[in-house]
C-alpha positions as CSV (number, residue, x, y, z in Angstrom):
1,X,121.8,109.5,85.8
2,X,123.9,108.3,88.7
3,X,127.2,106.4,88.4
4,X,126.6,103.1,86.5
5,X,128.8,101.0,88.9
6,X,126.9,102.4,91.9
7,X,123.6,101.6,90.4
8,X,124.5,98.0,89.5
9,X,125.9,97.4,93.0
10,X,122.9,98.8,94.7
11,X,121.1,96.3,96.9
12,X,117.8,97.0,95.2
13,X,119.4,96.0,91.9
14,X,120.2,92.6,93.3
15,X,116.6,92.3,94.6
16,X,115.3,93.0,91.1
17,X,117.6,90.3,89.7
18,X,116.3,87.8,92.3
19,X,112.7,88.7,91.6
20,X,113.2,88.3,87.8
21,X,114.9,85.0,88.3
22,X,112.3,83.4,90.6
23,X,109.2,84.9,89.0
24,X,110.1,84.5,85.4
25,X,112.9,81.8,85.0
26,X,111.4,79.5,87.6
27,X,107.8,80.4,86.5
28,X,106.7,81.4,90.0
29,X,104.6,84.1,88.5
30,X,102.4,81.6,86.7
31,X,102.3,79.2,89.6
32,X,101.3,81.9,92.1
33,X,98.8,83.1,89.6
34,X,96.8,79.9,90.0
35,X,95.6,81.3,93.3
36,X,92.8,83.7,92.3
37,X,93.3,87.3,93.3
38,X,96.3,86.6,95.5
39,X,98.6,85.8,92.5
40,X,97.8,89.0,90.8
41,X,98.4,91.1,93.9
42,X,101.7,89.3,94.5
43,X,102.7,89.9,90.9
44,X,101.9,93.6,91.2
45,X,103.9,93.9,94.5
46,X,106.9,92.3,92.8
47,X,106.9,95.2,90.3
48,X,107.4,97.8,93.1
49,X,111.2,97.4,93.3
50,X,111.5,98.0,89.6
51,X,109.4,101.1,89.7
52,X,111.2,102.4,92.8
53,X,114.6,101.7,91.3
54,X,113.9,103.4,87.9
55,X,112.3,106.4,89.6
56,X,114.5,107.1,92.6
57,X,117.8,105.4,91.9
58,X,118.1,105.8,88.1
59,X,115.9,109.0,88.3
60,X,114.3,108.6,84.9
61,X,110.6,109.3,84.4
62,X,110.5,107.8,80.9
63,X,112.1,104.6,82.2
64,X,109.6,104.5,85.1
65,X,106.7,104.9,82.7
66,X,107.9,102.0,80.6
67,X,108.5,99.8,83.6
68,X,105.0,100.6,84.9
69,X,103.5,99.9,81.6
70,X,105.1,96.4,81.4
71,X,104.1,95.6,84.9
72,X,100.5,96.7,84.6
73,X,100.2,94.8,81.3
74,X,101.4,91.7,83.2
75,X,98.8,92.2,86.0
76,X,96.0,92.7,83.5
77,X,97.0,89.6,81.5
78,X,97.2,87.6,84.7
79,X,93.6,88.6,85.6
80,X,92.1,87.0,82.5
81,X,89.9,84.1,83.8
82,X,89.7,80.5,83.0
83,X,93.5,79.9,83.2
84,X,94.2,82.0,80.1
85,X,95.9,84.6,82.4
86,X,98.1,82.0,84.0
87,X,99.3,80.8,80.6
88,X,100.1,84.4,79.7
89,X,102.0,84.8,83.0
90,X,104.3,81.9,81.9
91,X,104.9,83.6,78.6
92,X,105.1,87.4,79.1
93,X,107.9,87.6,81.8
94,X,107.5,91.2,82.7
95,X,110.1,91.2,85.4
96,X,112.8,90.0,83.1
97,X,111.8,92.5,80.5
98,X,111.9,95.3,83.0
99,X,115.3,94.2,84.3
100,X,116.7,94.1,80.8
101,X,115.3,97.5,80.0
102,X,116.7,99.0,83.2
103,X,120.2,97.5,82.6
104,X,120.2,98.7,79.0
105,X,119.1,102.2,80.1
106,X,121.8,102.4,82.8
107,X,124.4,101.2,80.4
108,X,123.3,103.9,78.0
109,X,122.6,101.4,75.2
110,X,121.3,103.6,72.4
111,X,118.5,101.4,71.2
112,X,117.0,100.9,74.6
113,X,117.4,104.5,75.6
114,X,115.8,105.6,72.3
115,X,113.0,103.1,72.7
116,X,112.3,104.1,76.3
117,X,112.2,107.8,75.4
118,X,110.0,107.1,72.4
119,X,107.6,105.1,74.4
120,X,107.3,107.5,77.3
121,X,104.2,109.4,76.2
122,X,102.6,106.2,74.9
123,X,103.4,104.5,78.2
124,X,101.7,107.2,80.2
125,X,98.5,106.9,78.1
126,X,98.7,103.1,78.2
127,X,99.2,103.1,82.0
128,X,96.0,105.1,82.4
129,X,94.1,102.7,80.1
130,X,95.6,99.6,81.8
131,X,94.6,100.9,85.2
132,X,91.1,101.4,84.0
133,X,91.0,98.0,82.4
134,X,92.3,96.4,85.6
135,X,89.6,98.0,87.7
136,X,87.0,97.1,85.2
137,X,88.2,93.5,85.0
138,X,88.3,93.2,88.8
139,X,84.7,94.5,89.0
140,X,83.5,92.1,86.3
141,X,85.3,89.2,88.0
142,X,83.7,90.1,91.3
143,X,80.2,90.2,89.7
144,X,80.9,86.9,87.9
145,X,81.9,85.3,91.2
146,X,78.8,86.6,92.9
147,X,76.6,85.3,90.1
148,X,78.3,81.9,90.1
149,X,78.1,81.4,93.8
150,X,74.6,82.8,94.3
């Protein structure tokens, strides 16, 4: 792991703080989620700095897996139709969770490091399942949309 001060002064770290603030504290994630399809894509794109930072700056595969797992779970929850996903977007706050996890990992907080390392394998399996569920949900929503509008 690189120098803690360097990591917390990195411009990408400030970007992650900004994303977490706007998407979760100001509830932009839930508001943007009201736009079908676009909100989910935007939410997924907002997770990219967290993934990049944990993989290339912190250089931790277990942390990256945990960040990916949180982000994909948020995307899947946001895809649930009939505004249920939007309500979950207001509640789950994956960006804030990811930021807290990254900060704790960089600060070498034992409970967070132990939790991330313990969840690494489970996160890898969960990521594969979540990606499959996201694809399945997208296909089902597409078919539902075709059926409703035909």
